[in-house]
C-alpha positions in Angstrom: -39.0 107.0 62.0 -37.3 109.3 64.6 -40.5 109.9 66.5 -41.2 106.1 66.7 -37.7 105.5 68.1 -38.2 108.3 70.7 -41.6 106.9 71.7 -40.1 103.4 72.0 -37.3 104.7 74.2 -39.7 106.7 76.4 -42.0 103.7 76.8 -39.2 101.4 77.7 -37.9 103.9 80.3 -41.3 104.3 81.9 -41.9 100.5 82.0 -38.4 100.2 83.5 -39.3 102.7 86.3 -42.5 100.8 87.1 -40.9 97.3 87.1 -38.0 98.5 89.3 -40.1 100.7 91.5 -38.0 103.7 90.6 -39.3 107.3 90.5 -41.1 108.1 87.3 -39.1 111.3 87.1 -36.2 109.4 85.6 -38.4 107.9 82.8 -39.9 111.3 82.1 -36.4 112.9 81.8 -35.4 110.1 79.3 -38.6 111.0 77.3 -37.8 114.7 77.4 -34.3 114.1 76.1 -35.5 111.8 73.4 -38.1 114.2 72.1 -35.6 117.1 72.4 -33.2 115.0 70.2 -36.0 114.5 67.7 -36.5 118.2 67.5 -32.8 118.8 66.9 -32.8 116.1 64.3 -35.6 118.0 62.5 -33.5 121.1 62.4 -35.3 122.9 65.2 -32.8 125.1 67.2 -32.1 124.1 70.8 -33.0 127.7 71.9 -36.5 127.3 70.4 -37.0 123.9 72.0 -36.0 125.3 75.4 -38.4 128.2 74.9 -41.2 125.9 74.0 -40.4 123.8 77.2 -40.7 127.0 79.2 -44.0 127.8 77.7 -45.3 124.4 78.6 -44.3 124.9 82.2 -45.8 128.4 82.3 -49.2 127.0 81.3 -49.4 124.8 84.4 -48.0 127.2 87.1 -51.5 127.5 88.7 -51.9 123.7 88.7 -48.5 123.4 90.4 -49.6 125.8 93.1 -52.9 123.9 93.6 -50.9 120.6 94.1 -48.7 122.2 96.7 -51.7 123.7 98.4 -53.4 120.3 98.5 -50.3 118.9 100.1 -50.6 121.5 102.8 -54.3 120.9 103.1 -53.9 117.2 103.8 -51.4 118.0 106.6 -53.7 120.6 108.3 -56.7 118.2 108.1 -54.6 115.5 109.8 -53.3 117.7 112.7 -56.5 119.6 113.3 -58.4 116.4 113.8 -60.8 116.8 110.9 -59.8 113.5 109.4 -60.0 111.8 112.8 -63.5 113.2 113.4 -64.8 111.3 110.3 -62.7 108.2 111.2 -64.0 108.1 114.8 -67.7 108.5 114.0 -67.4 106.7 110.7 -66.2 103.6 112.5 -69.1 103.8 114.9 -71.8 104.5 112.4 -71.0 102.6 109.1 -72.5 99.2 109.0 -69.7 96.7 108.4 -71.3 95.0 105.4 -72.0 98.3 103.4 -68.6 100.0 103.7 -67.4 99.7 100.1 -70.7 100.7 98.5 -71.1 103.5 101.1 -67.5 104.7 100.2 -68.3 104.7 96.5 -71.6 106.6 96.9 -70.2 109.2 99.3 -67.3 110.0 97.1 -69.7 110.3 94.1 -71.6 112.9 96.0 -68.6 114.9 97.2 -66.7 114.7 93.9 -69.8 115.9 92.0 -69.9 118.9 94.4 -66.2 119.6 94.2 -65.4 118.5 90.6 -61.8 117.5 91.4 -60.2 114.1 91.8 -57.2 115.5 93.6 -59.2 117.5 96.2 -61.6 114.6 97.0 -58.8 112.0 97.1 -56.8 114.2 99.4 -59.6 114.8 101.9 -62.6 112.3 101.9 -60.4 109.7 100.2 -57.8 109.9 103.0 -60.6 109.6 105.6 -62.2 106.5 104.0 -58.9 104.8 103.5 -58.1 105.3 107.2 -61.4 103.7 108.1 -60.7 100.8 105.6 -57.2 100.1 107.0 -58.5 100.3 110.6 -61.3 97.8 109.7 -59.1 95.3 107.8 -60.5 96.0 104.3 -58.2 95.0 101.4 -56.5 98.4 100.6 -56.6 97.9 96.8 -60.3 97.1 96.9 -61.2 100.0 99.2 -59.1 102.4 97.1 -60.7 101.2 93.9 -64.2 101.9 95.3 -63.1 105.4 96.4 -61.3 106.0 93.1 -64.5 105.1 91.2 -66.5 107.6 93.2 -63.8 110.3 92.7 -64.0 109.9 88.9 -67.8 110.1 88.9 -67.5 113.8 89.6 -64.1 114.4 87.9 -65.8 113.3 84.7 -69.3 114.6 85.0 -69.5 117.5 87.4 -70.4 120.9 86.0 -67.5 122.3 88.1 -65.0 119.8 86.9 -61.9 121.2 85.2 -61.7 118.1 82.9 -65.3 118.7 81.7 -64.5 122.4 81.2 -61.5 121.6 79.1 -63.4 119.2 76.9 -66.3 121.6 76.4 -64.0 124.4 75.5 -61.9 122.4 73.1 -64.9 120.9 71.3 -66.9 124.2 71.3 -69.9 122.6 73.1 -72.1 123.7 75.9 -70.9 122.5 79.3 -74.3 121.9 80.8 -75.6 120.1 77.7 -72.6 117.8 78.0 -73.2 117.2 81.7 -76.8 116.2 80.9 -75.7 113.7 78.3 -73.0 112.4 80.5 -75.7 111.6 83.1 -77.4 109.5 80.5 -74.3 107.7 79.4 -73.2 107.0 83.0 -76.6 105.7 84.3 -76.0 102.0 83.4 -72.4 101.8 84.5 -73.2 103.7 87.7 -76.0 101.2 88.5 -73.7 98.2 87.7 -70.9 99.7 89.8 -73.2 100.2 92.8 -74.4 96.6 92.6 -70.8 95.3 92.3 -69.7 97.2 95.4 -72.8 96.2 97.3 -72.0 92.5 96.7 -68.3 93.0 97.5 -69.2 94.9 100.6 -71.3 92.0 101.9 -68.4 89.5 101.4 -65.7 92.0 102.6 -67.1 93.5 105.8 -65.1 95.8 108.1 -63.6 93.6 110.8 -63.4 94.5 114.4 -61.6 97.8 115.1 -58.7 97.8 117.5 -60.1 99.7 120.5 -56.7 101.1 121.2 -57.0 103.4 118.1 -60.3 104.8 119.2 -58.9 105.3 122.7 -55.9 107.1 121.3 -58.2 109.4 119.3 -60.2 110.3 122.4 -57.1 111.0 124.5 -55.0 112.9 121.9 -57.7 115.0 120.1 -60.7 117.1 121.1 -63.5 115.8 118.9 -65.8 118.8 118.7 -68.0 119.7 115.8 -65.7 122.6 115.1 -63.5 120.1 113.3 -66.0 120.0 110.5 -65.4 123.6 109.5 -62.5 122.8 107.1 -64.6 120.1 105.4 -67.6 122.3 105.1 -65.5 125.0 103.4 -64.3 122.6 100.8 -67.8 121.3 100.2 -69.6 124.6 99.9 -67.2 127.1 98.3 -66.7 125.2 95.0 -70.5 125.0 94.7 -70.4 128.8 94.7 -67.9 128.8 91.9 -65.0 129.8 94.1 -61.7 128.6 92.5 -60.4 125.4 94.0 -57.1 127.0 95.1 -59.0 129.7 97.0 -61.2 127.0 98.6 -58.2 125.0 99.6 -56.4 128.0 101.0 -59.4 129.0 103.2 -59.7 125.4 104.4 -56.0 125.4 105.3 -56.4 128.6 107.4 -59.4 127.2 109.2 -57.7 123.8 109.9 -54.5 125.6 111.0 -56.5 127.8 113.4 -58.3 124.8 114.8 -55.0 123.0 115.3 -53.8 126.0 117.5 -56.9 127.1 119.2 -58.7 123.7 119.7 -56.0 121.1 119.7 -53.5 123.3 121.5 -50.6 122.8 119.0 -47.8 125.4 118.9 -47.9 127.6 115.8 -44.3 126.7 114.9 -45.3 123.0 114.9 -48.3 123.7 112.6 -46.1 125.6 110.1 -43.5 122.8 110.2 -46.2 120.2 109.5 -47.5 122.3 106.6 -44.1 122.1 104.9 -42.8 118.7 105.9 -46.0 116.8 106.8 -47.6 115.9 110.1 -46.0 113.3 112.4 -48.2 112.5 115.4 -46.5 111.6 118.7 -49.0 108.8 119.4 -47.8 105.4 118.0 -51.4 104.2 117.7 -52.2 107.1 115.3 -48.9 107.2 113.4 -50.0 105.0 110.4 -53.4 106.7 110.3 -52.3 110.3 110.3 -48.6 110.6 109.2 -48.0 112.5 106.0 -49.1 115.4 103.9 -47.3 118.7 103.6 -46.0 120.7 100.7 -42.8 118.5 100.6 -44.9 115.4 99.8 -45.9 117.0 96.5 -42.4 118.0 95.3 -42.0 114.8 93.2 -45.5 115.3 91.7 -44.7 118.9 90.8 -41.5 117.8 89.1 -43.4 115.1 87.1 -45.9 117.8 86.1 -43.1 120.2 85.0 -41.4 117.6 82.8 -44.6 116.1 81.3 -46.1 119.5 80.4 -43.1 120.3 78.1 -43.9 117.4 75.8 -46.8 118.8 73.9 -45.0 122.1 73.1 -42.0 120.2 71.8 -44.2 117.9 69.7 -46.0 120.9 68.2 -42.8 122.9 67.6 -41.0 119.9 65.9 -43.9 118.9 63.7 -44.4 115.6 65.5 -48.1 116.1 65.9 -48.7 115.9 62.1 -47.0 112.5 62.0 -49.1 111.0 64.8 -52.3 112.6 63.5 -52.0 110.9 60.1 -51.5 107.5 61.7 -54.7 107.7 63.8 -56.7 109.3 61.1 -56.3 106.1 59.0 -57.4 103.9 61.9 -60.9 105.4 61.9 -61.7 103.4 58.7 -60.7 100.2 60.5 -62.0 100.5 64.1 -64.4 103.4 64.0 -64.5 106.8 65.7 -64.8 105.7 69.3 -62.3 102.8 68.8 -59.8 105.4 67.5 -60.6 107.7 70.5 -59.8 104.9 72.9 -56.6 104.0 71.2 -55.5 107.6 70.9 -56.5 108.3 74.5 -54.3 105.5 75.7 -51.4 106.7 73.7 -51.7 110.3 74.6 -52.1 109.8 78.3 -49.3 107.2 78.3 -46.9 109.6 76.6 -47.8 112.9 78.2 -48.7 111.4 81.7 -51.4 114.0 82.1 -55.1 113.9 81.7 -55.5 117.5 80.5 -52.7 117.3 78.0 -54.0 113.9 76.8 -57.4 115.6 76.3 -55.9 118.5 74.4 -53.9 116.2 72.1 -56.7 113.7 71.5 -59.2 116.4 70.6 -56.8 118.3 68.5 -55.9 115.2 66.4 -59.5 114.0 66.1 -61.6 117.1 65.6 -61.2 117.3 61.8 -61.5 113.5 61.5 -64.8 113.6 63.2 -66.1 116.4 61.0 -65.1 114.4 57.9 -67.1 111.5 59.1 -70.2 113.6 59.8 -69.9 113.4 63.6 -71.0 116.4 65.6 -68.9 118.3 68.1 -71.1 116.9 70.9 -70.3 113.4 69.8 -66.6 114.2 69.9 -67.1 115.7 73.4 -68.9 112.6 74.7 -66.3 110.2 73.1 -63.6 112.2 74.9 -65.5 112.2 78.3 -65.9 108.4 78.0 -62.4 107.7 76.9 -59.4 110.0 77.7 -60.9 111.5 80.9 -61.3 108.0 82.4 -58.3 106.4 80.8 -56.2 109.1 82.5 -57.1 107.3 85.8 -56.1 103.9 84.5 -52.5 104.6 83.3 -50.3 104.0 86.4 -47.7 106.7 85.6 -50.4 109.3 84.7 -50.8 112.1 87.2 -54.5 111.5 87.1 -53.9 108.0 88.5 -50.7 108.3 90.6 -51.6 111.5 92.4 -55.1 110.7 93.8 -53.9 107.2 94.7 -50.8 108.6 96.3 -53.0 110.9 98.5 -54.8 107.8 99.7 -51.7 105.9 100.4 -52.5 103.4 97.6 -50.9 102.4 94.3 -51.9 101.0 90.9 -53.2 97.8 92.5 -56.4 99.8 93.1 -57.1 100.3 89.3 -58.5 96.9 88.6 -61.1 97.4 91.4 -62.1 100.9 90.0 -65.1 99.4 88.2 -66.7 102.6 87.2 -63.7 103.7 85.1 -63.9 100.4 83.2 -67.6 100.1 82.8 -68.3 103.6 81.4 -66.3 103.1 78.2 -67.4 99.5 77.8 -71.1 100.3 78.2 -70.8 103.5 76.1 -69.1 101.7 73.3 -71.7 98.9 73.2 -74.7 101.4 73.4 -73.3 104.4 71.6 -75.9 104.3 68.7 -78.7 104.8 71.3 -77.6 108.3 72.3 -78.7 111.5 70.6 -75.7 113.8 70.2 -77.6 116.6 68.6 -79.3 118.0 71.8 
């Protein structure tokens, strides 16, 4: 009963934050205090709960560093002219009636190469959204197309951290999983492409204000050197270089370009890396302003709080209560139906795709075995549920952070058709797939 009361209080707090447009940090703090109180009610000492909280934070220190690094990366790409290079030539080259489908396919390609929703959203996503805003495309629709492409790789790339976590927790082969993910994504990918092609035709880019292109030409030197930071981010992850190393090298390259090519003072570059880039040109202000480590502080705080939840749940024995509830549901709605429901609950509670994956797999692994399902089937059910659902919950980091990079919000989620079509198509066609390979 105590856990249900705590979950109800947490859910109400998060909904209140969304409805009042208040920072999610407050809702997460309410949730932390509620779950902490449940632990105390169950005779767990406060010192142990605090120690468990610290362990949860320790587990995500590298992720926190990556987030801050990505914030710096977006600032350096803005001030070096890397983003403007793509905006300038993209506006000139992209046919107006294919923009949305082109944005989807391009982000599919880059996200498959990089395997990270955060990195692609913070780089290519920012570029494409800048073009969309310049061309008068509905921001939610454009962000939805980009978000779909971002999750194509976040779900199914062999260098994806999400796919790595699922493979490790289910004890399955990563590349075997990727191969099967290609099969399960083929139909939704084709349908998504068709949808964006139709929407592209009826939502073409409108005339671009020539003042913006003139401002780019006058304020920035558009040499091919500006591509170097992008190439670094494209190639290094393919060579299995850790994402934080790739980001750091791209930052150095973009910072050097800002000083040596664009002529910015080093002090101004350092200031922008911390507080974000603010161009002096009014015409480019909306296009380039932002980024910096400071822009990621709230995200890091959200991560710190949310990553304490799973440890408190485990230490206070709350996992056992939740596991029994969902285990009984398998008999009523099946394995994948239970995976969907549990995915929604775990991501909504823990606000984190990775923790949601860990919780869902932990609770369902034995249940799948008792029903004769293989580890590969569990892995595919997770890849087609919790990994994508993480991008559908507005307060989840997997949703709020990538959309935040692109200057969008949860209004883009209904237009992210790939995220919706994969679980729908998979659920309807699951019996056709061979999970033994």
